[in-house]
Every structure is written in C-alpha cells, then in structure tokens.
C-alpha positions in Angstrom: 13.2 -0.7 -12.1 13.2 -4.3 -10.8 16.0 -6.6 -11.9 15.8 -10.3 -11.1 18.8 -12.5 -11.9 20.3 -15.8 -11.0 22.6 -18.5 -12.3 22.9 -18.5 -16.1 25.0 -21.5 -16.9 22.3 -24.1 -16.2 19.4 -22.6 -18.2 18.0 -23.5 -21.6 18.9 -25.8 -24.4 22.3 -27.3 -24.2 24.8 -27.1 -27.0 27.5 -29.7 -27.6 29.7 -28.2 -24.8 26.9 -28.5 -22.2 26.3 -24.7 -22.1 22.6 -23.7 -22.2 20.9 -20.7 -23.7 18.5 -18.4 -21.8 15.8 -15.9 -22.8 15.9 -12.4 -21.4 12.6 -10.5 -20.4 11.9 -6.8 -20.5 8.5 -5.7 -19.2 7.4 -2.1 -19.7 4.6 -1.3 -17.3 2.6 1.8 -16.3 4.1 3.6 -13.3 2.5 3.1 -9.9 -0.1 0.7 -11.4 1.4 -2.5 -10.0 2.8 -3.2 -6.4 6.2 -4.6 -5.7 4.6 -7.9 -5.0 2.8 -7.8 -8.3 6.0 -7.0 -10.1 7.7 -9.9 -8.4 4.7 -12.1 -9.4 5.2 -10.9 -13.0 8.8 -12.2 -12.9 7.6 -15.5 -11.5 5.0 -15.7 -14.3 7.6 -15.1 -17.0 9.9 -17.9 -15.7 7.0 -20.3 -15.3 6.1 -19.5 -18.9 9.6 -20.5 -19.9 9.1 -23.9 -18.2 5.7 -24.4 -19.9 6.6 -23.1 -23.4 10.3 -24.0 -23.8 10.6 -26.8 -21.1 13.2 -24.7 -19.2 13.8 -24.8 -15.4 12.4 -21.9 -13.4 15.2 -21.5 -10.9 17.3 -19.2 -13.3 15.9 -16.1 -14.8 16.8 -12.7 -16.2 14.0 -10.2 -16.0 13.9 -6.4 -16.1 10.7 -4.6 -15.2 10.6 -0.9 -15.9 7.9 1.6 -15.0 6.9 4.4 -17.3 4.7 7.4 -16.7 1.9 8.5 -19.1 4.5 10.4 -21.1 6.7 7.3 -21.6 4.4 4.4 -22.4 2.1 4.7 -25.3 -0.1 1.6 -26.1 -2.9 1.8 -28.6 -6.1 0.8 -26.7 -7.8 -1.1 -29.5 -5.1 -2.1 -32.0 -5.5 -5.7 -33.2 -9.2 -5.7 -32.1 -8.1 -5.6 -28.4 -9.8 -3.8 -25.5 -6.8 -2.6 -23.5 -7.1 -1.0 -20.0 -4.8 1.4 -18.3 -2.9 -1.6 -16.9 -1.7 -2.8 -20.3 2.0 -3.8 -20.5 4.6 -4.5 -23.2 6.8 -7.5 -22.9 9.9 -8.1 -25.0 11.6 -11.4 -24.8 15.0 -12.0 -26.4 15.3 -15.6 -27.3 17.6 -17.8 -29.3 16.6 -17.9 -33.0 16.6 -21.7 -32.8 13.2 -22.0 -31.1 10.5 -23.6 -33.4 7.2 -21.9 -34.0 5.3 -24.5 -32.0 7.3 -23.7 -28.9 6.9 -19.9 -29.5 3.1 -20.3 -29.7 3.0 -22.3 -26.5 5.3 -19.8 -24.8 3.2 -16.8 -25.8 0.1 -18.5 -24.5 1.8 -19.4 -21.2 3.0 -15.8 -20.6 -0.6 -14.5 -20.9 -2.1 -17.3 -18.9 0.4 -17.0 -16.0 0.2 -13.2 -15.9 -3.6 -13.5 -15.6 -3.3 -16.1 -12.8 -0.6 -14.5 -10.8 -1.2 -10.8 -11.3 -4.8 -10.5 -12.7 -3.7 -9.0 -16.0 -6.3 -9.4 -18.8 -5.1 -11.2 -22.0 -5.9 -8.1 -24.0 -3.5 -6.1 -21.8 -0.4 -8.1 -22.7 1.5 -7.0 -25.8 4.4 -9.4 -26.5 7.3 -9.3 -28.9 9.7 -12.2 -29.3 13.1 -11.0 -30.5 15.1 -14.0 -31.9 18.8 -13.5 -32.1 21.8 -15.8 -32.9 23.0 -17.7 -29.8 26.5 -16.3 -30.1 25.0 -12.9 -29.2 24.2 -14.0 -25.7 26.9 -13.3 -23.0 26.2 -14.3 -19.4 29.1 -12.3 -18.1 32.9 -11.8 -18.4 32.6 -10.3 -21.8 32.3 -13.4 -23.9 29.7 -15.7 -25.3 29.9 -19.4 -24.6 28.2 -20.0 -27.9 30.7 -18.1 -30.1 32.5 -20.7 -32.2 35.2 -18.2 -33.1 36.3 -17.0 -36.5 
C-alpha cells in the first residue's frame, strides 16, 4: 500500500474561518501490474485532477493506493459498454457534498485524462466513484473536524 500525505490545512474551499476542505483518494489496482514509479504518477495524476476539476492546489494530497490479487479485485470487463483490460482500476474519491455537478464532471474527466498521460491507463480502465459527504465528517487529525459547527 502506498500512502501519500502532506499539509491539510491549506487545501480546498475555505469556509468562513479560513479552513479548507480536501478530497481523499483510494485507488484499488491489480497487484504487480504497476511499478512504484507508476503508482507515484497515479498520485500525481489525482492531485493534478483536483487542480483542474476543483481549482485546488496540488501541493497537498491524501492518496491511498492498494494492490489486490486476482482473488481480491473483481472488475466486470465490459459493464457500461467498456472494454477493460487486466490493468483496470477502481478509484474512490471522498469529496465534500458541496461540489456542484459541473465541477464533478470536469474532475472525472481530468482524472481519466491525467491517468492516461502519466501512467498510460486507458479511459475504459478507470472506474470512478465520487462519495460526497458532509464537510463536518472530515478530520485532518487530532480527533476533531474544523468544519463541525457544534450542537
């Protein structure tokens, strides 16, 4: 598993207190299919997609990339009229529920484009789910959410 992290307090849309939100990526990939350099390039692609889709800076990121064997990653090869290869991946992105559809569309496209450019992953091989959650469900550490208005 590759975990890439950095500063959280300066990322995303600011609220009234100046605190910013930040998406969290989880990529599930076939074991031994991608090199360490390619996995690092995936993390770079994800954060570049944040900049393009959500106008966020690329210097902060939270990305987890997990490898799965054939007995732990099951991706339908043609669902949705796709032609997936053995290099297909699943990407989950937890985002604040406040993002508009127009930004989400741009973001989805940017993920696929950047993965293609940086890693050579075909568009049909990228299955993405965006998981919108309330901002107060994000904690950057210390066991509290800077977005929680209290009871």
